[in-house]
All heavy atoms as a GROMACS GRO file, in nm:
protein
  565
    1MET      N    1   0.082  -0.120   0.000
    1MET     CA    2   0.000   0.000   0.000
    1MET      C    3   0.086   0.126   0.000
    1MET      O    4   0.055   0.222  -0.068
    1MET     CB    5  -0.091  -0.002   0.122
    1MET     CG    6  -0.178   0.119   0.134
    1MET     SD    7  -0.287   0.098   0.274
    1MET     CE    8  -0.319   0.265   0.312
    2PHE      N    9   0.196   0.124   0.075
    2PHE     CA   10   0.279   0.243   0.087
    2PHE      C   11   0.393   0.246  -0.014
    2PHE      O   12   0.473   0.338  -0.013
    2PHE     CB   13   0.337   0.254   0.228
    2PHE     CG   14   0.234   0.286   0.331
    2PHE    CD1   15   0.194   0.192   0.424
    2PHE    CD2   16   0.175   0.411   0.334
    2PHE    CE1   17   0.099   0.221   0.518
    2PHE    CE2   18   0.080   0.442   0.429
    2PHE     CZ   19   0.042   0.347   0.520
    3LYS      N   20   0.405   0.146  -0.100
    3LYS     CA   21   0.519   0.142  -0.192
    3LYS      C   22   0.514   0.251  -0.298
    3LYS      O   23   0.616   0.305  -0.336
    3LYS     CB   24   0.526   0.005  -0.261
    3LYS     CG   25   0.589  -0.101  -0.180
    3LYS     CD   26   0.605  -0.225  -0.261
    3LYS     CE   27   0.720  -0.307  -0.208
    3LYS     NZ   28   0.744  -0.423  -0.288
    4ASN      N   29   0.397   0.282  -0.348
    4ASN     CA   30   0.386   0.376  -0.460
    4ASN      C   31   0.358   0.519  -0.418
    4ASN      O   32   0.339   0.604  -0.504
    4ASN     CB   33   0.277   0.328  -0.557
    4ASN     CG   34   0.314   0.195  -0.619
    4ASN    OD1   35   0.430   0.168  -0.643
    4ASN    ND2   36   0.214   0.112  -0.643
    5ILE      N   37   0.357   0.546  -0.290
    5ILE     CA   38   0.334   0.682  -0.242
    5ILE      C   39   0.467   0.756  -0.241
    5ILE      O   40   0.570   0.702  -0.200
    5ILE     CB   41   0.272   0.680  -0.101
    5ILE    CG1   42   0.136   0.613  -0.102
    5ILE    CG2   43   0.259   0.821  -0.046
    5ILE    CD1   44   0.072   0.600   0.034
    6HIS      N   45   0.466   0.881  -0.284
    6HIS     CA   46   0.587   0.964  -0.286
    6HIS      C   47   0.636   0.985  -0.143
    6HIS      O   48   0.557   0.991  -0.049
    6HIS     CB   49   0.554   1.097  -0.353
    6HIS     CG   50   0.673   1.177  -0.392
    6HIS    ND1   51   0.776   1.124  -0.465
    6HIS    CD2   52   0.706   1.306  -0.367
    6HIS    CE1   53   0.867   1.218  -0.484
    6HIS    NE2   54   0.827   1.328  -0.425
    7THR      N   55   0.765   0.996  -0.124
    7THR     CA   56   0.825   1.006   0.009
    7THR      C   57   0.773   1.126   0.087
    7THR      O   58   0.750   1.119   0.208
    7THR     CB   59   0.979   1.014  -0.003
    7THR    OG1   60   1.025   0.900  -0.076
    7THR    CG2   61   1.044   1.014   0.133
    8LYS      N   62   0.750   1.238   0.018
    8LYS     CA   63   0.698   1.357   0.085
    8LYS      C   64   0.561   1.329   0.147
    8LYS      O   65   0.532   1.370   0.259
    8LYS     CB   66   0.688   1.471  -0.016
    8LYS     CG   67   0.633   1.599   0.041
    8LYS     CD   68   0.643   1.713  -0.058
    8LYS     CE   69   0.536   1.700  -0.164
    8LYS     NZ   70   0.527   1.816  -0.252
    9TYR      N   71   0.479   1.253   0.076
    9TYR     CA   72   0.346   1.222   0.128
    9TYR      C   73   0.351   1.118   0.239
    9TYR      O   74   0.267   1.117   0.328
    9TYR     CB   75   0.254   1.176   0.015
    9TYR     CG   76   0.229   1.285  -0.086
    9TYR    CD1   77   0.263   1.268  -0.219
    9TYR    CD2   78   0.176   1.407  -0.048
    9TYR    CE1   79   0.242   1.369  -0.312
    9TYR    CE2   80   0.154   1.508  -0.138
    9TYR     CZ   81   0.188   1.489  -0.270
    9TYR     OH   82   0.168   1.589  -0.360
   10LYS      N   83   0.451   1.029   0.234
   10LYS     CA   84   0.467   0.933   0.344
   10LYS      C   85   0.501   1.006   0.474
   10LYS      O   86   0.450   0.974   0.580
   10LYS     CB   87   0.577   0.833   0.311
   10LYS     CG   88   0.538   0.728   0.213
   10LYS     CD   89   0.651   0.631   0.194
   10LYS     CE   90   0.618   0.534   0.084
   10LYS     NZ   91   0.728   0.442   0.057
   11ILE      N   92   0.590   1.105   0.463
   11ILE     CA   93   0.627   1.181   0.582
   11ILE      C   94   0.508   1.262   0.633
   11ILE      O   95   0.483   1.268   0.754
   11ILE     CB   96   0.749   1.270   0.551
   11ILE    CG1   97   0.870   1.181   0.524
   11ILE    CG2   98   0.779   1.365   0.666
   11ILE    CD1   99   0.991   1.254   0.469
   12LEU      N  100   0.432   1.321   0.542
   12LEU     CA  101   0.311   1.394   0.581
   12LEU      C  102   0.211   1.301   0.648
   12LEU      O  103   0.152   1.334   0.752
   12LEU     CB  104   0.247   1.462   0.460
   12LEU     CG  105   0.117   1.536   0.486
   12LEU    CD1  106   0.142   1.656   0.577
   12LEU    CD2  107   0.056   1.580   0.354
   13LEU      N  108   0.191   1.183   0.590
   13LEU     CA  109   0.100   1.084   0.649
   13LEU      C  110   0.148   1.044   0.787
   13LEU      O  111   0.067   1.028   0.880
   13LEU     CB  112   0.091   0.961   0.557
   13LEU     CG  113   0.002   0.849   0.606
   13LEU    CD1  114  -0.144   0.892   0.605
   13LEU    CD2  115   0.021   0.726   0.519
   14ASN      N  116   0.278   1.029   0.803
   14ASN     CA  117   0.335   0.994   0.933
   14ASN      C  118   0.305   1.101   1.037
   14ASN      O  119   0.268   1.070   1.150
   14ASN     CB  120   0.485   0.973   0.917
   14ASN     CG  121   0.548   0.914   1.040
   14ASN    OD1  122   0.480   0.868   1.128
   14ASN    ND2  123   0.678   0.918   1.044
   15MET      N  124   0.319   1.227   0.999
   15MET     CA  125   0.290   1.336   1.094
   15MET      C  126   0.142   1.340   1.130
   15MET      O  127   0.106   1.362   1.246
   15MET     CB  128   0.334   1.470   1.034
   15MET     CG  129   0.483   1.487   1.029
   15MET     SD  130   0.536   1.651   0.982
   15MET     CE  131   0.483   1.661   0.812
   16ILE      N  132   0.055   1.317   1.032
   16ILE     CA  133  -0.089   1.319   1.059
   16ILE      C  134  -0.128   1.204   1.151
   16ILE      O  135  -0.204   1.222   1.246
   16ILE     CB  136  -0.168   1.314   0.927
   16ILE    CG1  137  -0.150   1.446   0.852
   16ILE    CG2  138  -0.316   1.287   0.952
   16ILE    CD1  139  -0.204   1.444   0.711
   17VAL      N  140  -0.074   1.085   1.124
   17VAL     CA  141  -0.104   0.968   1.209
   17VAL      C  142  -0.056   0.993   1.351
   17VAL      O  143  -0.125   0.959   1.448
   17VAL     CB  144  -0.041   0.840   1.149
   17VAL    CG1  145  -0.040   0.727   1.249
   17VAL    CG2  146  -0.115   0.798   1.025
   18THR      N  147   0.059   1.054   1.365
   18THR     CA  148   0.112   1.083   1.499
   18THR      C  149   0.022   1.180   1.575
   18THR      O  150  -0.006   1.160   1.693
   18THR     CB  151   0.255   1.141   1.488
   18THR    OG1  152   0.335   1.049   1.413
   18THR    CG2  153   0.316   1.160   1.623
   19GLN      N  154  -0.025   1.284   1.507
   19GLN     CA  155  -0.114   1.380   1.574
   19GLN      C  156  -0.247   1.315   1.613
   19GLN      O  157  -0.299   1.339   1.723
   19GLN     CB  158  -0.140   1.500   1.482
   19GLN     CG  159  -0.019   1.585   1.460
   19GLN     CD  160   0.032   1.645   1.589
   19GLN    OE1  161  -0.043   1.693   1.670
   19GLN    NE2  162   0.164   1.642   1.606
   20ILE      N  163  -0.301   1.233   1.524
   20ILE     CA  164  -0.426   1.162   1.556
   20ILE      C  165  -0.403   1.068   1.673
   20ILE      O  166  -0.488   1.054   1.761
   20ILE     CB  167  -0.478   1.087   1.432
   20ILE    CG1  168  -0.524   1.188   1.325
   20ILE    CG2  169  -0.590   0.991   1.467
   20ILE    CD1  170  -0.557   1.126   1.192
   21ALA      N  171  -0.287   1.002   1.676
   21ALA     CA  172  -0.257   0.909   1.783
   21ALA      C  173  -0.253   0.979   1.919
   21ALA      O  174  -0.311   0.930   2.016
   21ALA     CB  175  -0.124   0.840   1.757
   22PHE      N  176  -0.188   1.093   1.924
   22PHE     CA  177  -0.182   1.165   2.051
   22PHE      C  178  -0.322   1.212   2.094
   22PHE      O  179  -0.354   1.210   2.213
   22PHE     CB  180  -0.086   1.284   2.043
   22PHE     CG  181   0.058   1.243   2.050
   22PHE    CD1  182   0.144   1.276   1.947
   22PHE    CD2  183   0.106   1.171   2.157
   22PHE    CE1  184   0.277   1.239   1.954
   22PHE    CE2  185   0.239   1.133   2.165
   22PHE     CZ  186   0.325   1.168   2.062
   23ALA      N  187  -0.404   1.251   2.000
   23ALA     CA  188  -0.541   1.292   2.035
   23ALA      C  189  -0.621   1.173   2.089
   23ALA      O  190  -0.691   1.185   2.189
   23ALA     CB  191  -0.610   1.352   1.914
   24ILE      N  192  -0.608   1.058   2.023
   24ILE     CA  193  -0.683   0.940   2.068
   24ILE      C  194  -0.632   0.892   2.202
   24ILE      O  195  -0.711   0.849   2.289
   24ILE     CB  196  -0.676   0.829   1.960
   24ILE    CG1  197  -0.757   0.871   1.838
   24ILE    CG2  198  -0.725   0.696   2.015
   24ILE    CD1  199  -0.750   0.776   1.723
   25ILE      N  200  -0.502   0.897   2.223
   25ILE     CA  201  -0.447   0.856   2.353
   25ILE      C  202  -0.500   0.946   2.464
   25ILE      O  203  -0.539   0.898   2.572
   25ILE     CB  204  -0.293   0.857   2.350
   25ILE    CG1  205  -0.242   0.742   2.263
   25ILE    CG2  206  -0.234   0.847   2.490
   25ILE    CD1  207  -0.096   0.746   2.233
   26SER      N  208  -0.507   1.076   2.438
   26SER     CA  209  -0.558   1.169   2.539
   26SER      C  210  -0.706   1.144   2.567
   26SER      O  211  -0.749   1.142   2.683
   26SER     CB  212  -0.538   1.312   2.492
   26SER     OG  213  -0.404   1.340   2.474
   27ILE      N  214  -0.784   1.125   2.462
   27ILE     CA  215  -0.928   1.099   2.480
   27ILE      C  216  -0.950   0.968   2.554
   27ILE      O  217  -1.035   0.960   2.644
   27ILE     CB  218  -0.999   1.099   2.343
   27ILE    CG1  219  -0.999   1.240   2.284
   27ILE    CG2  220  -1.141   1.045   2.356
   27ILE    CD1  221  -1.044   1.246   2.139
   28THR      N  222  -0.873   0.864   2.520
   28THR     CA  223  -0.887   0.735   2.587
   28THR      C  224  -0.850   0.745   2.735
   28THR      O  225  -0.915   0.684   2.819
   28THR     CB  226  -0.799   0.630   2.518
   28THR    OG1  227  -0.832   0.625   2.380
   28THR    CG2  228  -0.819   0.493   2.578
   29ALA      N  229  -0.749   0.821   2.765
   29ALA     CA  230  -0.709   0.837   2.905
   29ALA      C  231  -0.816   0.908   2.986
   29ALA      O  232  -0.838   0.876   3.102
   29ALA     CB  233  -0.578   0.916   2.913
   30ILE      N  234  -0.886   1.001   2.923
   30ILE     CA  235  -0.993   1.074   2.994
   30ILE      C  236  -1.114   0.984   3.015
   30ILE      O  237  -1.175   0.983   3.122
   30ILE     CB  238  -1.030   1.201   2.916
   30ILE    CG1  239  -0.914   1.300   2.920
   30ILE    CG2  240  -1.157   1.265   2.972
   30ILE    CD1  241  -0.928   1.418   2.825
   31VAL      N  242  -1.150   0.906   2.912
   31VAL     CA  243  -1.274   0.828   2.915
   31VAL      C  244  -1.257   0.694   2.988
   31VAL      O  245  -1.348   0.648   3.055
   31VAL     CB  246  -1.325   0.805   2.770
   31VAL    CG1  247  -1.443   0.711   2.767
   31VAL    CG2  248  -1.359   0.937   2.706
   32SER      N  249  -1.141   0.633   2.976
   32SER     CA  250  -1.121   0.497   3.023
   32SER      C  251  -1.117   0.489   3.175
   32SER      O  252  -1.072   0.580   3.244
   32SER     CB  253  -0.990   0.442   2.966
   32SER     OG  254  -0.966   0.312   3.014
   33ALA      N  255  -1.161   0.372   3.225
   33ALA     CA  256  -1.155   0.348   3.369
   33ALA      C  257  -1.014   0.303   3.410
   33ALA      O  258  -0.968   0.336   3.518
   33ALA     CB  259  -1.256   0.240   3.408
   34SER      N  260  -0.948   0.229   3.323
   34SER     CA  261  -0.813   0.184   3.350
   34SER      C  262  -0.717   0.261   3.259
   34SER      O  263  -0.687   0.221   3.149
   34SER     CB  264  -0.801   0.034   3.325
   34SER     OG  265  -0.669  -0.008   3.344
   35ASP      N  266  -0.670   0.374   3.308
   35ASP     CA  267  -0.591   0.466   3.226
   35ASP      C  268  -0.460   0.406   3.175
   35ASP      O  269  -0.428   0.418   3.058
   35ASP     CB  270  -0.559   0.593   3.306
   35ASP     CG  271  -0.683   0.673   3.338
   35ASP    OD1  272  -0.785   0.652   3.272
   35ASP    OD2  273  -0.676   0.757   3.429
   36ILE      N  274  -0.387   0.340   3.261
   36ILE     CA  275  -0.253   0.292   3.225
   36ILE      C  276  -0.261   0.187   3.114
   36ILE      O  277  -0.187   0.194   3.016
   36ILE     CB  278  -0.181   0.234   3.349
   36ILE    CG1  279  -0.164   0.340   3.457
   36ILE    CG2  280  -0.047   0.174   3.310
   36ILE    CD1  281  -0.075   0.457   3.415
   37ILE      N  282  -0.350   0.089   3.127
   37ILE     CA  283  -0.362  -0.017   3.027
   37ILE      C  284  -0.408   0.040   2.894
   37ILE      O  285  -0.356   0.004   2.788
   37ILE     CB  286  -0.458  -0.128   3.077
   37ILE    CG1  287  -0.396  -0.197   3.198
   37ILE    CG2  288  -0.486  -0.228   2.967
   37ILE    CD1  289  -0.489  -0.294   3.267
   38ALA      N  290  -0.504   0.131   2.897
   38ALA     CA  291  -0.553   0.191   2.773
   38ALA      C  292  -0.445   0.273   2.704
   38ALA      O  293  -0.426   0.262   2.582
   38ALA     CB  294  -0.674   0.278   2.803
   39ILE      N  295  -0.372   0.353   2.778
   39ILE     CA  296  -0.267   0.436   2.719
   39ILE      C  297  -0.157   0.349   2.661
   39ILE      O  298  -0.110   0.373   2.549
   39ILE     CB  299  -0.211   0.534   2.824
   39ILE    CG1  300  -0.316   0.641   2.856
   39ILE    CG2  301  -0.083   0.599   2.774
   39ILE    CD1  302  -0.278   0.731   2.970
   40LEU      N  303  -0.115   0.246   2.734
   40LEU     CA  304  -0.008   0.160   2.684
   40LEU      C  305  -0.049   0.084   2.558
   40LEU      O  306   0.028   0.076   2.463
   40LEU     CB  307   0.035   0.062   2.792
   40LEU     CG  308   0.117   0.121   2.907
   40LEU    CD1  309   0.146   0.015   3.011
   40LEU    CD2  310   0.245   0.181   2.855
   41SER      N  311  -0.171   0.030   2.557
   41SER     CA  312  -0.212  -0.049   2.441
   41SER      C  313  -0.228   0.038   2.316
   41SER      O  314  -0.183   0.001   2.207
   41SER     CB  315  -0.343  -0.124   2.470
   41SER     OG  316  -0.446  -0.032   2.500
   42ILE      N  317  -0.286   0.156   2.329
   42ILE     CA  318  -0.302   0.244   2.213
   42ILE      C  319  -0.166   0.299   2.170
   42ILE      O  320  -0.138   0.312   2.051
   42ILE     CB  321  -0.402   0.356   2.246
   42ILE    CG1  322  -0.541   0.296   2.258
   42ILE    CG2  323  -0.400   0.463   2.138
   42ILE    CD1  324  -0.647   0.393   2.299
   43ASN      N  325  -0.079   0.329   2.266
   43ASN     CA  326   0.054   0.378   2.233
   43ASN      C  327   0.134   0.274   2.155
   43ASN      O  328   0.204   0.307   2.059
   43ASN     CB  329   0.126   0.417   2.361
   43ASN     CG  330   0.230   0.522   2.337
   43ASN    OD1  331   0.251   0.566   2.225
   43ASN    ND2  332   0.297   0.562   2.443
   44ILE      N  333   0.125   0.149   2.194
   44ILE     CA  334   0.194   0.041   2.122
   44ILE      C  335   0.138   0.026   1.981
   44ILE      O  336   0.214   0.012   1.884
   44ILE     CB  337   0.184  -0.091   2.201
   44ILE    CG1  338   0.272  -0.082   2.326
   44ILE    CG2  339   0.226  -0.210   2.116
   44ILE    CD1  340   0.252  -0.196   2.424
   45LEU      N  341   0.007   0.031   1.967
   45LEU     CA  342  -0.056   0.019   1.835
   45LEU      C  343  -0.009   0.130   1.741
   45LEU      O  344   0.034   0.104   1.628
   45LEU     CB  345  -0.209   0.023   1.848
   45LEU     CG  346  -0.286   0.026   1.717
   45LEU    CD1  347  -0.276  -0.109   1.648
   45LEU    CD2  348  -0.430   0.062   1.743
   46PHE      N  349  -0.015   0.254   1.786
   46PHE     CA  350   0.028   0.363   1.700
   46PHE      C  351   0.180   0.365   1.681
   46PHE      O  352   0.227   0.410   1.578
   46PHE     CB  353  -0.022   0.496   1.754
   46PHE     CG  354  -0.167   0.518   1.725
   46PHE    CD1  355  -0.259   0.527   1.827
   46PHE    CD2  356  -0.212   0.529   1.594
   46PHE    CE1  357  -0.393   0.545   1.801
   46PHE    CE2  358  -0.346   0.548   1.567
   46PHE     CZ  359  -0.437   0.556   1.670
   47GLY      N  360   0.254   0.315   1.776
   47GLY     CA  361   0.398   0.302   1.758
   47GLY      C  362   0.432   0.207   1.644
   47GLY      O  363   0.522   0.232   1.565
   48ILE      N  364   0.357   0.098   1.635
   48ILE     CA  365   0.376   0.002   1.526
   48ILE      C  366   0.342   0.066   1.392
   48ILE      O  367   0.414   0.050   1.293
   48ILE     CB  368   0.293  -0.125   1.552
   48ILE    CG1  369   0.350  -0.201   1.670
   48ILE    CG2  370   0.288  -0.213   1.427
   48ILE    CD1  371   0.262  -0.314   1.720
   49ILE      N  372   0.233   0.141   1.386
   49ILE     CA  373   0.192   0.206   1.261
   49ILE      C  374   0.296   0.309   1.217
   49ILE      O  375   0.336   0.313   1.100
   49ILE     CB  376   0.053   0.271   1.277
   49ILE    CG1  377  -0.053   0.164   1.294
   49ILE    CG2  378   0.021   0.361   1.157
   49ILE    CD1  379  -0.189   0.218   1.334
   50VAL      N  380   0.343   0.391   1.308
   50VAL     CA  381   0.443   0.493   1.274
   50VAL      C  382   0.576   0.427   1.234
   50VAL      O  383   0.641   0.470   1.139
   50VAL     CB  384   0.462   0.591   1.393
   50VAL    CG1  385   0.582   0.681   1.371
   50VAL    CG2  386   0.337   0.675   1.410
   51ALA      N  387   0.615   0.321   1.303
   51ALA     CA  388   0.738   0.250   1.268
   51ALA      C  389   0.729   0.192   1.128
   51ALA      O  390   0.825   0.198   1.050
   51ALA     CB  391   0.766   0.141   1.370
   52TYR      N  392   0.613   0.137   1.092
   52TYR     CA  393   0.597   0.079   0.959
   52TYR      C  394   0.605   0.187   0.850
   52TYR      O  395   0.672   0.168   0.748
   52TYR     CB  396   0.464   0.005   0.948
   52TYR     CG  397   0.440  -0.048   0.808
   52TYR    CD1  398   0.510  -0.157   0.762
   52TYR    CD2  399   0.349   0.014   0.723
   52TYR    CE1  400   0.490  -0.204   0.633
   52TYR    CE2  401   0.329  -0.031   0.595
   52TYR     CZ  402   0.399  -0.141   0.551
   52TYR     OH  403   0.380  -0.187   0.423
   53THR      N  404   0.541   0.300   0.871
   53THR     CA  405   0.546   0.405   0.769
   53THR      C  406   0.687   0.463   0.756
   53THR      O  407   0.732   0.493   0.646
   53THR     CB  408   0.446   0.518   0.799
   53THR    OG1  409   0.470   0.571   0.929
   53THR    CG2  410   0.302   0.469   0.789
   54ASN      N  411   0.759   0.477   0.869
   54ASN     CA  412   0.897   0.523   0.861
   54ASN      C  413   0.986   0.422   0.789
   54ASN      O  414   1.073   0.460   0.710
   54ASN     CB  415   0.953   0.549   1.001
   54ASN     CG  416   0.903   0.677   1.059
   54ASN    OD1  417   0.861   0.767   0.988
   54ASN    ND2  418   0.906   0.686   1.190
   55PHE      N  419   0.965   0.295   0.815
   55PHE     CA  420   1.044   0.190   0.749
   55PHE      C  421   1.018   0.191   0.598
   55PHE      O  422   1.111   0.179   0.519
   55PHE     CB  423   1.011   0.054   0.809
   55PHE     CG  424   1.083  -0.060   0.740
   55PHE    CD1  425   1.219  -0.080   0.763
   55PHE    CD2  426   1.016  -0.143   0.654
   55PHE    CE1  427   1.285  -0.182   0.700
   55PHE    CE2  428   1.082  -0.246   0.591
   55PHE     CZ  429   1.217  -0.267   0.614
   56ALA      N  430   0.892   0.208   0.559
   56ALA     CA  431   0.859   0.211   0.417
   56ALA      C  432   0.922   0.332   0.349
   56ALA      O  433   0.973   0.322   0.236
   56ALA     CB  434   0.707   0.211   0.398
   57ALA      N  435   0.922   0.447   0.414
   57ALA     CA  436   0.985   0.566   0.357
   57ALA      C  437   1.135   0.549   0.347
   57ALA      O  438   1.196   0.584   0.246
   57ALA     CB  439   0.951   0.689   0.441
   58MET      N  440   1.196   0.491   0.449
   58MET     CA  441   1.341   0.470   0.446
   58MET      C  442   1.379   0.372   0.336
   58MET      O  443   1.477   0.392   0.265
   58MET     CB  444   1.389   0.415   0.581
   58MET     CG  445   1.539   0.392   0.585
   58MET     SD  446   1.592   0.265   0.703
   58MET     CE  447   1.507   0.121   0.647
   59LYS      N  448   1.300   0.267   0.319
   59LYS     CA  449   1.329   0.168   0.217
   59LYS      C  450   1.322   0.230   0.078
   59LYS      O  451   1.403   0.198  -0.008
   59LYS     CB  452   1.232   0.051   0.230
   59LYS     CG  453   1.273  -0.071   0.158
   59LYS     CD  454   1.195  -0.189   0.204
   59LYS     CE  455   1.256  -0.311   0.139
   59LYS     NZ  456   1.211  -0.433   0.195
   60ARG      N  457   1.228   0.318   0.055
   60ARG     CA  458   1.216   0.384  -0.074
   60ARG      C  459   1.336   0.474  -0.100
   60ARG      O  460   1.390   0.478  -0.210
   60ARG     CB  461   1.086   0.464  -0.082
   60ARG     CG  462   1.068   0.535  -0.213
   60ARG     CD  463   0.937   0.609  -0.216
   60ARG     NE  464   0.931   0.696  -0.331
   60ARG     CZ  465   0.852   0.677  -0.435
   60ARG    NH1  466   0.773   0.574  -0.436
   60ARG    NH2  467   0.853   0.762  -0.534
   61ILE      N  468   1.378   0.548   0.001
   61ILE     CA  469   1.493   0.638  -0.016
   61ILE      C  470   1.620   0.558  -0.042
   61ILE      O  471   1.695   0.586  -0.135
   61ILE     CB  472   1.510   0.728   0.109
   61ILE    CG1  473   1.393   0.826   0.117
   61ILE    CG2  474   1.641   0.802   0.105
   61ILE    CD1  475   1.385   0.901   0.247
   62VAL      N  476   1.645   0.455   0.039
   62VAL     CA  477   1.765   0.374   0.022
   62VAL      C  478   1.761   0.300  -0.111
   62VAL      O  479   1.862   0.289  -0.180
   62VAL     CB  480   1.782   0.277   0.141
   62VAL    CG1  481   1.893   0.177   0.116
   62VAL    CG2  482   1.807   0.354   0.269
   63GLY      N  483   1.644   0.250  -0.150
   63GLY     CA  484   1.631   0.182  -0.278
   63GLY      C  485   1.660   0.275  -0.395
   63GLY      O  486   1.721   0.234  -0.494
   64GLY      N  487   1.617   0.399  -0.384
   64GLY     CA  488   1.643   0.497  -0.490
   64GLY      C  489   1.791   0.528  -0.502
   64GLY      O  490   1.844   0.540  -0.613
   65ILE      N  491   1.859   0.536  -0.389
   65ILE     CA  492   2.004   0.560  -0.391
   65ILE      C  493   2.076   0.441  -0.454
   65ILE      O  494   2.167   0.458  -0.534
   65ILE     CB  495   2.054   0.590  -0.248
   65ILE    CG1  496   1.999   0.724  -0.200
   65ILE    CG2  497   2.207   0.591  -0.245
   65ILE    CD1  498   2.025   0.751  -0.054
   66ASP      N  499   2.034   0.320  -0.420
   66ASP     CA  500   2.097   0.200  -0.478
   66ASP      C  501   2.074   0.193  -0.629
   66ASP      O  502   2.164   0.157  -0.704
   66ASP     CB  503   2.043   0.074  -0.411
   66ASP     CG  504   2.093   0.061  -0.266
   66ASP    OD1  505   2.195   0.125  -0.233
   66ASP    OD2  506   2.030  -0.014  -0.190
   67ARG      N  507   1.954   0.228  -0.674
   67ARG     CA  508   1.927   0.227  -0.819
   67ARG      C  509   2.010   0.332  -0.891
   67ARG      O  510   2.057   0.311  -1.002
   67ARG     CB  511   1.778   0.249  -0.845
   67ARG     CG  512   1.693   0.127  -0.813
   67ARG     CD  513   1.551   0.144  -0.865
   67ARG     NE  514   1.482   0.256  -0.804
   67ARG     CZ  515   1.413   0.251  -0.690
   67ARG    NH1  516   1.406   0.138  -0.623
   67ARG    NH2  517   1.352   0.357  -0.643
   68LEU      N  518   2.030   0.447  -0.827
   68LEU     CA  519   2.114   0.551  -0.885
   68LEU      C  520   2.258   0.505  -0.898
   68LEU      O  521   2.323   0.530  -1.000
   68LEU     CB  522   2.106   0.678  -0.800
   68LEU     CG  523   2.186   0.797  -0.848
   68LEU    CD1  524   2.134   0.844  -0.984
   68LEU    CD2  525   2.181   0.910  -0.749
   69ARG      N  526   2.308   0.434  -0.798
   69ARG     CA  527   2.444   0.383  -0.805
   69ARG      C  528   2.461   0.280  -0.917
   69ARG      O  529   2.568   0.269  -0.976
   69ARG     CB  530   2.482   0.321  -0.672
   69ARG     CG  531   2.507   0.426  -0.566
   69ARG     CD  532   2.556   0.363  -0.438
   69ARG     NE  533   2.570   0.467  -0.336
   69ARG     CZ  534   2.564   0.444  -0.208
   69ARG    NH1  535   2.544   0.322  -0.163
   69ARG    NH2  536   2.580   0.542  -0.122
   70GLU      N  537   2.357   0.202  -0.944
   70GLU     CA  538   2.362   0.105  -1.053
   70GLU      C  539   2.379   0.175  -1.189
   70GLU      O  540   2.451   0.125  -1.275
   70GLU     CB  541   2.237   0.019  -1.055
   70GLU     CG  542   2.228  -0.082  -0.945
   70GLU     CD  543   2.097  -0.160  -0.949
   70GLU    OE1  544   2.024  -0.149  -1.049
   70GLU    OE2  545   2.067  -0.229  -0.852
   71TYR      N  546   2.311   0.287  -1.206
   71TYR     CA  547   2.320   0.359  -1.333
   71TYR      C  548   2.454   0.429  -1.350
   71TYR      O  549   2.498   0.453  -1.461
   71TYR     CB  550   2.207   0.461  -1.346
   71TYR     CG  551   2.072   0.397  -1.361
   71TYR    CD1  552   1.970   0.426  -1.273
   71TYR    CD2  553   2.047   0.305  -1.462
   71TYR    CE1  554   1.846   0.366  -1.286
   71TYR    CE2  555   1.924   0.245  -1.476
   71TYR     CZ  556   1.824   0.275  -1.388
   71TYR     OH  557   1.702   0.217  -1.401
   72LEU      N  558   2.516   0.465  -1.239
   72LEU     CA  559   2.645   0.534  -1.248
   72LEU      C  560   2.753   0.431  -1.262
   72LEU      O  561   2.841   0.419  -1.322
   72LEU     CB  562   2.671   0.619  -1.123
   72LEU     CG  563   2.571   0.732  -1.100
   72LEU    CD1  564   2.602   0.801  -0.969
   72LEU    CD2  565   2.574   0.833  -1.214
   0.00000   0.00000   0.00000
């Protein structure tokens, strides 16, 4: 899904997901009866999502550099 997205948009998507994650974590902490478990579980979920988008962006950048070296 993230392979064909331009790197600039991946970084933008990463920033948007991070902002949404912090908003959801705050709302969950306010609403939830068990604050610590809710915050930790949502934080881990969004950490995985942000890590995946960063990895996909890094792979595209490194792959582009490797392809450029092949042509040179």
